[in-house]
C-alpha positions as CSV (number, residue, x, y, z in Angstrom):
1,X,-13.9,-12.6,-9.4
2,X,-15.5,-8.9,-8.4
3,X,-13.5,-6.6,-6.6
4,X,-13.9,-5.9,-2.9
5,X,-15.6,-2.6,-2.5
6,X,-14.0,-2.2,1.1
7,X,-10.4,-2.5,-0.4
8,X,-10.0,-0.6,-3.4
9,X,-11.0,3.2,-4.7
10,X,-13.7,3.7,-6.7
11,X,-12.4,6.8,-8.6
12,X,-15.9,7.2,-10.1
13,X,-17.8,7.6,-7.0
14,X,-17.7,11.4,-5.6
15,X,-18.5,10.0,-1.9
16,X,-15.4,7.8,-1.7
17,X,-13.3,11.1,-3.2
18,X,-14.7,13.3,-0.7
19,X,-14.1,10.5,2.2
20,X,-10.1,10.6,1.3
21,X,-10.4,14.6,0.6
22,X,-11.9,14.8,4.2
23,X,-9.7,12.6,5.8
24,X,-6.6,14.7,4.9
25,X,-8.4,18.2,5.8
26,X,-9.0,19.3,2.2
27,X,-11.9,20.7,0.5
28,X,-14.1,18.4,-0.7
29,X,-14.6,20.3,-4.2
30,X,-14.7,19.4,-7.8
31,X,-11.2,20.8,-8.3
32,X,-10.0,18.6,-5.6
33,X,-11.7,15.7,-6.7
34,X,-10.4,15.9,-10.5
35,X,-6.9,16.5,-8.8
36,X,-7.4,13.3,-6.9
37,X,-8.6,11.3,-9.8
38,X,-5.5,12.5,-11.8
39,X,-3.0,11.5,-9.0
40,X,-4.8,8.1,-9.1
41,X,-4.7,7.6,-12.7
42,X,-0.6,8.7,-12.6
43,X,-0.2,6.0,-9.5
44,X,-2.0,3.3,-11.4
45,X,0.3,3.9,-14.2
46,X,3.3,4.2,-12.3
47,X,2.4,0.9,-10.4
48,X,1.4,-1.0,-13.2
49,X,-2.2,-1.6,-12.1
50,X,-5.7,-1.2,-12.7
51,X,-6.9,-0.6,-9.1
52,X,-5.6,1.3,-6.0
53,X,-6.3,0.2,-2.7
54,X,-7.1,3.0,-0.1
55,X,-3.9,2.6,1.8
56,X,-2.2,3.2,-1.7
57,X,-3.8,6.5,-2.8
58,X,-3.5,7.3,0.9
59,X,0.3,7.4,0.9
60,X,0.1,9.5,-2.4
61,X,-1.9,12.3,-1.1
62,X,0.3,12.3,2.1
63,X,3.1,13.1,-0.5
64,X,1.3,15.4,-2.4
65,X,-0.8,17.4,0.0
66,X,0.2,20.7,-1.6
67,X,-1.7,19.8,-4.4
68,X,-5.2,20.0,-2.7
69,X,-6.9,23.2,-1.3
């Protein structure tokens, strides 16, 4: 069964990463996108899941705002 595109974050899509960065008032730079991919990877490992929902990555960004420009 395919994943719902609306529910899960696609870390391979710059526009999705930029959406989350913009939402939190952060620069939509390559460095910030790379940091977001790293943060997502760490969170997936921590939670033991293959995919993250938008709400899950937003909560993690909020806890780690200082990592982004």
